[in-house]
N, C-alpha and C positions, 0 to 999 in steps of 0.2 A: 815570558816576560809579562810583568804586570801592566795593565792599562791604567793610565792616569785619568781619573774622572773627577769632575767638579760639578757642584750643583749650579743650576742655571740662576743667574742673578735676576732680580725683578726687572720687568720691562721699563725702560727709561721713558720719561715723559719729555716732550719738547719744551724747551726753555727759550726765553728771548735770545740768549746767546746762540742757540742752535740756528735760529732764523738769521741772525747777524752773520754767522759763519757761512751760511749758504750764499748770502749776498756778497761777502768778501771773496769767496771762491769763484763765484760766477760773475764777478764784476765786469769782465770783458764782454760777456754776452749782454748784460744789462746796459752797459755804455753803448754798445753797437746798436742795439735795438732802439735805445733812446735817441741816438743821433740820427738814425735812419728815419724814424717817425717824425722827429722834429724838422728834418730837412724836407720831407714830403709834405708835412702840414704847411710849412712856410711857402713852398713852391706852389701848392694848390691854392693857397690864400691869395697869392699875387697873380695867379692865372685866371681865377674866377672873375667873370664880368661884374661891374659895379651895378648896384641896384638902389633906386630911391623908393621912399615910402611916403604916403600921405594918409592922414587919419581924419575921418569925420566922426563926430559923436552925435547920437540921437537919443532922445528920451522916449521911452516906449511904455504905454499904459493901455488898459482896456478901454473900449469905446464907450462914452457916455454923451448925453445931450448937453447943450449949453444951459438949458433951464430944466427944472424938474418936470415930471409928467403930471397926470391928473391927481395922483395921490399926494404929491408935494413932499413925499419922504425922500431923503437922500438915498442914492443907489449904493448898496453895500456890495463890494467886490471881494470875495474871499481870496486868500492867498493861494496861488497856484505854483507849486514847486517846479513844474515843467514849463512854465511860461517862457522863460528866457531861452531854454534849449529849443523849444518849438519855434520861437522867433528866429533863431539861428538857422534852423532847417528851412524855414520858409524863405528867408533871405537868400539862401543858396539854391532854391528851387528854380525850375524853369519858368514858373509864373512871374518871378521877379527878374531873373537874369536875362530872360529872352527880351524883355523890354529895354534893358540896359544895352544889350547887343544891338538891337534894332535902332535905338536912339543914337548911339555913337558909331554905327556902321562898322562894328568890329569884325564881322565876317570878311569884309573886303580889306580893311586896314591891316589886320593881322595876317591875312592871306598874303598881302604884299611883303610883310615883314618876315614871316616864318615859312611860307610855302611858295616862294618864288612867284608871287602874283596870283596864284590859284585861290579862288574864293573858298573859305572854310565853311563847313557845315555848322549849324547852330550848336549841335551837341559837342563838336570839337572845340568851338570857341568857349563854350561853357566850362569844359574841363580845364582849359588854360586859365580862365578867369577864376575858377575855384581854387586853383593852386596858388594864385596870387593874392587871394583874399585871406584875411585873418579877422575873425569876429571874437570879441572878448567883452564880458561884462565889467563895468566899473564897480569895484567892491562897495557894498553897502549903499548903492544907489540904483535908480531905474535907468541908468545910462548904458548904452552899448557903443563900443568903439568899432568902427569899420576901417580897417587898415588894408591898403592895396599897395603892392610892390610892382615896380616897373623900371625899365632902364631909362624911361622918359619921365622926368619929374612932373611935367604938366599933365601927362596922360594918367599918372597915378592919382593926382588930385581930382581930375575929371571923373575917373572911374568911381572913386570913393563917394563923391557928391551925387553922382547919378544913381548909384546903388541905394543911397538913402532916400532919394526922391522917388525911385521906382517902388520901394517898399511902402512909402507914405501913400502913393497912389493906389497901391494894391489894397491897403487897409480901408481906404475910403470906398473904393468900388465894392469890396467884399461886404462891408457894412450895409451899403445901399441895396445890394442884391439880396442879402439875407432878409432885410426888412420888407422889400417888395414881395418876395416869395412867401413870407410869413403872412402878409395881409391877404394874399389870394387864398391861402389855405384857410385862414380864419373866416373869410367871407363864405366859402363853400360850406364850412361846418355850420355857420349861422343860418343859412338858408335851409340846410337839411334839418336842423333842430326845429326851426319854425314850422315846417311841414309836419314833423312828428307831433308837435304840441297840438295842432289843430285836429289831427286824427285822434289823438288820445283824449281830447276834450269831448268829442262826439261819443266816444265809446263809454266814457264815465257817465254821461247823461243817460245813455241807453240803459246801463246797468241800474241806475237809480230808479228809473221808471219800472223796469221789469221786477225789481225786488221790493218795490213800494217802500222806499226808504225816504223818511223825512229828515233831511240833513239840514238842521238849523244852524249848525256851527260850520262855517266854511273851512275852518282850520282843523276840524276833527278828522282823525285818521283811523277811528274805530268806533263802533256803536256805543251810545251812552249807557253805562251799566245801571242795573236796577238799584243797587246800593253803591254809593260812592265810597271812597276810602275812609271818610270821616265816620260814616255810619257803620261800616264794617269794624272800625276801630272801637266804637262805643259798644257795639254788640259783643265783640270779643272780650272787652273789659268786663261787661256785665256777666258773661258766661264764666269767666275766670273767678269772679267774686262768688257767684252762685255755686260753683263747684267746690269752692273753699268751705262755704257754710254747710253744704250738703255732706261733705266728708266729715266735718266736725260733728254734725248731728248723728250721722251714721255710726261714728265711733262711740258716742255717748250711749246710743241705743244698744249697741252690741255689748258695751260694758254692763248696762243695767240688766240685760237678759241673762247675763252670767250669774246673777244673784237669784237664788231659788227660794230663799227664806223671805216670806212676806213681811215679817216684822223688820228684818234687816233692810229690805227694799223700801219699806215705809220710812225708815230713818234716813236713807240715802237720797231718796227722790227730792225732798224739799231743798237739799243743797244744790241740786242740779236743775230742778224745775220748780220754781216758786208756786205753792198752792195753799191757800188759807184754809180750805176745807180739810185737807189732809192734816194740816198742822193742828187744827181744832180737834179733830178726831184723835190724833195722837196724844194731845194734852188730856182729854177726857179719859182716854184709856189709862194713862199714867195715874190719874187721880183715883180711878176705880180700883186699880191694882193696889194702890197704897191703902185704900179703905178696906179692901178685902183682907189685906195682911193684918190690919188692926183688929178687924172683927174676928178673925180666926184665932187671934191670941186670947180673946175673951169667950168666944162661943164656939160651939161645935159646928161642923160643916152642915149639919142638918137644920141649923137655925135658919129661920125665915129671912133674917136680914142678910145673912151670909149668902143664902141662895139667891136673894134679889140682886146682890152685888155681883155674884158670879154670872147671873143672866145678863146683867149690863155689860160685863166684860166680854162675854161671848158675842153680844150684839155689836159692840164697838169693833171687835176684831173682824167681824163679817163686813161691816161698813168700810173699814180701812182696806180690806182685801179688794172690795169692789172698787173703791176709789183708786187704788194702785193699778188695778187692771184698766181702769178708764184712762188714767194718765199714760200708761204704756201704749195703749191703743192710739191715744192722741199723738204721742211722739212718733209712732210708726206712720201715722197718716201724714204728719208734717214732712217726714223724710221722703215718703213716696210722692208727696205733692212737689217737693223741691226737685226730685229726680224727673218727674214728668215735665216740669217747667223747663229744665235744662234740655231735655230731649226735644221739646217743641222748638226751643230757640235754635238748637243745632239744625233741626230739620228745615226751618224757615231759611236759614243762611244757605244751606246746601241747595235748596230749591231755587233761591235767587241766583246763586252761582251757575246752576244748571241752565236757567233761563238765559243768563248772559252769554254762556258758552254757545248755546244753540243760536242765539241771535248773531254772535260774532262769526260763527261758522257759516251761517246763511248769508250774511252781508259782507264776508271777507273779500270776494272778488271786486266788489264796488270800491271798498276802501284801499285795496292794493292798487287798483287802477288810478284812484285819486292820488295816492301817495307817489306813484311813478310819474304822474303828470306834474305834480308839484316839484319833484326833483328836476324834471326836464325844464320846467319854467325857470327854476333858480339857475340852472346851468346856462339857459338861454340868456338870462339877464347878465350873468358874469361874462359870457362870451360877447355880448353886445358892448359891455363896458370896455373889455379888452380891445375889441375891434376899433372902437372910437378912439381909445387912447393911442393905439398904434398909428391910426391915421393922423392924429394930431402930432405925434412925435416925428412922423415921417416928414412933416412940413416944418418942424422946428429946425433952426440952424444947428449944424454939427461942426465940431472941431475934431480933426483927426488926432488921435492920441499918440501920434508919432511926430515928434518935433525935432527939427535939426538945430541942435544947440551950438555946435562948433563945426562950421564948414571946413572941408579939407583945403589946405593950401600947399603949393609945391614945396618940396623939401629943398634945403640949400646944399646939403652934403649927402653923399650916398651912405646907406645904412648896412649894406651888404657888399662884400664880405667884411665882417668885423675883424680886422687884422690882429688886433691885440688879443681878443678873446680866442680866435682860431689858433693863433700860435701858442697861447698859454694852454689851451686844451690839447694841442698836439704834444706839447712838452709833458703834460700830466699823463696823457694817454700813452705816450712812449715810455715813460717811467713805469707805469703800471704794466704795460706789455712786457717790458724788459724783466721786471721782477717776477711777473707771472711765468714767463718763459724759463727764467732761471730756476724757479721752484719746480716747474714741470720737468725740466731736464734732470733736476736733482731727484725728483720722484722716480723717473725712469732709470736712473743710475742705481743699479743694484750692487755695485762694488762695495768693498769694505770702506767705511768712513770713520768709524769711532771704535774705541776699545769696547764699548758696550755692544756694538754690532758683533764683534768677534765673540765675546763671552756669551752673549745671548744666542747667537746662531750656531756657533761651532761647539759650544759646551766645552771650551778649553781655555786655560789661562793664557794671558799675554805675558810673555817673559821679558820682552823688551820693546821699546819704541825708539826707532832710529830716525833722527831728523833728516831733512832733505839736504842734498849736495854734500854728503860726507865722502871724503876721499879715503885712501889707504893709509892706515896707521903705520905701515912700513915706511912711508915717505914722510909723514908728519911728525913722527917721534912719539915717545912714551907720554909726553905731557901735552898731547894734542887736545884742543878744546872739544874734539869729538869723541875722545877715548872714554869719557865717563858713561856715555850711552851704552857702550859695549861692556864696561865694567858692571853696570846694572844688569845687563843681560847675562853676564857670566855668573854673578851672584845668584840671580833667580834660577839659573840653570842648575847650579850646584845644590841649592836647597830643594830643587824639584826631584833630585835623584833619591831613590829609596835605598840605594846601596852604593857605597863609595867605590865598589868594584866596577860599576857601570861607567866606563870611560871612553867608549867608542861612540861617536856621534856622527850622524849623517844629516846634512842640511838639504831639504828638498823645497820645491815650489811647484805650484800648479802649472805655470806657464813660464815662458822665457822672459828675461828682462826684469825680474822682480828683485834683483839684488842678492841673489843666493850666493854667488861666488865672493862678492865683496864682504858679505856678512861672515862667510867662512874664514876668510883671511884675517879680518879685523878681530873676530872672536878668538882665533888662534893666537893672534898677536897679544891680546890682553892676558890670555892664559900664560903665554911665555914670559910677559913682563912681570907677572906675579911669581915667577920662579918655577913654573911647571915645564916639564919637557913635553913638547907638543909636536905632533906630526900632522901635516896637511896632505891629504891624498886627493889628487884630481881624478875622480872616478867617472867624470863625464867623458866617455871614450869617443863619442861621436863629434862633439864640438868642444874640445878642451880649451880653456882660457887662462887657467891659473898660472901656467908657465910664462905667459906674457906679462901678467901682473908681477910675478917674481923676477921677471927678466932673466930667465934661464932657458936652457934648451929642452926640447920635448922629444929628443931622439930616443932616450931610454926612460922607462917608467913602469907603471903598473902592468901594462900588457906584457912586457918582457918577463916579469916575474910569473904572471899567470900562465904564460906559454913555456915556462921553465927554461928561459934563455939566460937569465941572470939571477943572482942572489940579492937579498934585501940590501945589504950594505953597499952594493954597487949601484943601487937605484936611488937611495936617499941622498938628497942634496941639502946643504946648509944654506941658511939665509942670513942677511945682515942682522936679524934680530936674534939675540942670544936665546938658546933653548928652543928655537923654532926651526924645524926641519920640513922639507918638502919632497913629495914624490909626485913626479909628473905622470900624466896618463900614458905616455908612450904612444906609438903608432899602432893602430888596430887593423889587423888584416881583415879583409872582407869575409873570410871563411871562419872567423872566430867571434861572432857577434854575441854569443851567450856565455862568455867566459866568466862574467861576474857571478854567475850562479854555480860555479864549479867548486869542487872540494878544495882546490888550491887556494881559492879566495877565502874560504873559511879558515884554512890553516894560517893564512897570512894575517887575518884579523886577530886570531888567537895569539899569534907571535907578537904582533904590534901592541896588544894590550899589556904584555909583560915588559916591553921595552920602553913604553912611553906612559906618561901620566894621562894624557888625553890624545886621542886620534880623531881628527875631523875629516870627513869625507864630503867632497863636493860632488853633486849628482846632477844628471840631466833632469829636465821637467818631468814630473811623475806622470802627467797625462800624455806625454809625447811618446815615450818608450818604456819598456819594461825594466830597464836597468835600475831606476830609482826604487821601484817596488821590491826588487831583489835585495838591494842594499838595505832597505828598511827592515826586511825580515832577518838580516844577518848581523846588524850592529846592535849595540845596547840601547841607544836613545835615538829618537827621530824628532827633529825640530823643523817646523814649516815656516818659510818666509812668505809673507803676503805683502805685496806692494800696495800702498795706499792709493785707492781710486784707480785701479788698473783693470782688473778682471772682475767679471760678475761673481757674486757670491756663490751661485750653484757650482761654478767651476772649482772654486777653492774648497767648497764643501766636499765635492767629489774627490779631490786630492786627499783630504783627510780620511775619507771613507776607504780609499784604496790602501792607505797606510794601515788602518785598523784591520782591513780584510786580510792582509798578508801577515798579520801578527806583530806589526811594528810597535814598539814601546813609545807612543806619542807623548811627549812631555809638555809641549806648548807651542805658541806661535810668536813670531817676531813681526811686528808691523814696521815696514820699511818706507823710507822716502816721505816722511811726514813733514808738511809745511807748517812749522811752528808759528809763523807769523800770521797765518790765516786761520788755523784751527786752534782756538784758545782752549778747547777741551783737552788737548794733549799737554798743555802747559802744566796742569796739576799733576800729570804723571811724570814728567821729566823736566819740569821747570826749574828745579833747584840748580842742576848743573848747567842748564841753559842760561839762567841769569848769572850764575857764578862765573862762567867763562866768557859770556858775550857782553856783559855790561861793564867789564873792567878793561883797562888799557893793557897793552902787550907787556909793558914793564912790570905791572903788578902781577900778571900771570907768570912771568919768568921768575920773579922773586918767590912767589908761592911754590913754584915747581922746584927751585933749589932747596927750599926749606923742607918740602915733602920728601925729596930724595935723600936728605941728610937724616931726617927723624922718623919718617913715616913708612918706609918700605916694610920693615918687619911687622909693624902694626897692621898694614893692609893685608898681609898674608894671614894673620890670625883672625882678622875681621871676617873674611870670607870663608875661613875654615877649609883651606886647600890641602890636598894630600901632601905628604912628604915627597920631596923631589926624588926623581929616579936616580 
């Protein structure tokens, strides 16, 4: 036999309707928890003792004097983000509360009230008082509210006022103590520094005499330099200008030395170094050359005039060469002189710096000691000013920066317990607890809840969804309002078959009480009403029930045939429904427990396939005994019934696995006993016939039934494609 397989649908996401479904299903738990919590909250509210509260408000700031100090400048107090919280902790500390306890004698008074007259310890009284205190800042102000709770309204007011007064006293005493201790410390430091200054002054004078220092400037902290900063600046500026001139002259000299031609050098020198003699010689040489050219045109070179002019030219060239050499020597002397002057200037500056460094190194101990003494004198002067200012401020009048703005007064009505708030919170908490418990139980419930659960977990199609409280169609008739659910099941079952010859069906379930027998009878009934010849076989040999539903005897049945005591025609019984026959289980001897797996059983199934259009077998729970597994392996189709919200999913999954393990042809699942009014998700699966039959009056349903019986019977047969009748 072929196994029926289907792909897993996508995992469903929770919708608002899913949450609403859980609430409707678990409404009994929600209402129960809600009522219990509400009753408990109300009872506790009225049982709790009444308590009064009184509140005192104080203004808290940092301490300052009434008039400014010696400086006259206003005191700047930076913002402290921890000031309020620090104040709260101080107000709840032993330094403050111990004074409150002592002032009001709370150890004795509360000992009488809470410890049967025994005097309490201060630490015990403090813990009780802390539990009754509530400190809170007033938003956007410097005010703090001190609230105290007590069963005595006068005691609550007295405690709040006394706590405010104790904190005020603590602030004043703390400020005075800090100032006094600070003055003593400043006085000690002042005396110590005064002694150090005298000792340091003697040491400075000793160094001055030993080093032979003439200190004319009492504010000087180093020896007077040989050259001051202004002189060094002028010398440095002179040196820079001299270096510039020297470099320019050196460049000119180097350029002139590159010219080797004397005549060319004589032409260039006048442009760089003005010289009248050289200019005059150059002019005379030019005239002599012009004259020589003129004479050579008219006379021979041996002419006396030509020779005289030639001699003049030679003499002038010699004089020009001597003059050029003199000028070059003069330029070289100037460059060397400039270089010597720069070197002398640099040497003098370096020698002055060297002398200053030696003097500074020699006299350094004196000036270090002098500078140290001046620092101590300055610190001594500041310390003296601070000491005198603190002495003056100590004597100035002070106002504590804790001011009682609103004294506490006894309350008129109790503030605890707040009955309205407590009861309202109890109702809200009860509702939350109830809903939470409902969803927690729903989370723990692993039974089948929706069609998506079945198709996703079992990987099998859902053939039918049967509503809750459905009776037997044998008694309700063919037009019962419940019949349509089984017609849908019949149609889906027929279309799930892969071969029309597969007509033997066994209905199984994982456990008892899932509606397997009712499903078998009602499904057989709708098959018979459609014109098919149907046989119902009660194969639950250990706990047979179908004979009671058909109201027939169980003396003869399946076991008689399997034990070869009777033939089939003797065992088949007719029912009030046309085309529907029934075979009871019969009585099973204890020695014949495994007869469902016999060859006789297989022969009977083969015979019944020929005699009837459909044969339906009712079986015991498949996880209880082996009979259901044997039947699943012998018949054509296996259909599993799962009751809504009854057994855990692992149990029903195990039942399906057993069917597949023995080779049963598993076609699908029937969800039984669905509460349509609570689970809206099933409405879309079977809501048409639900609305059609449930929303109309009985007269309308009877009229539609008569019309359907007159016109629609043949059409129904063709619609579901049923086999030809036997």
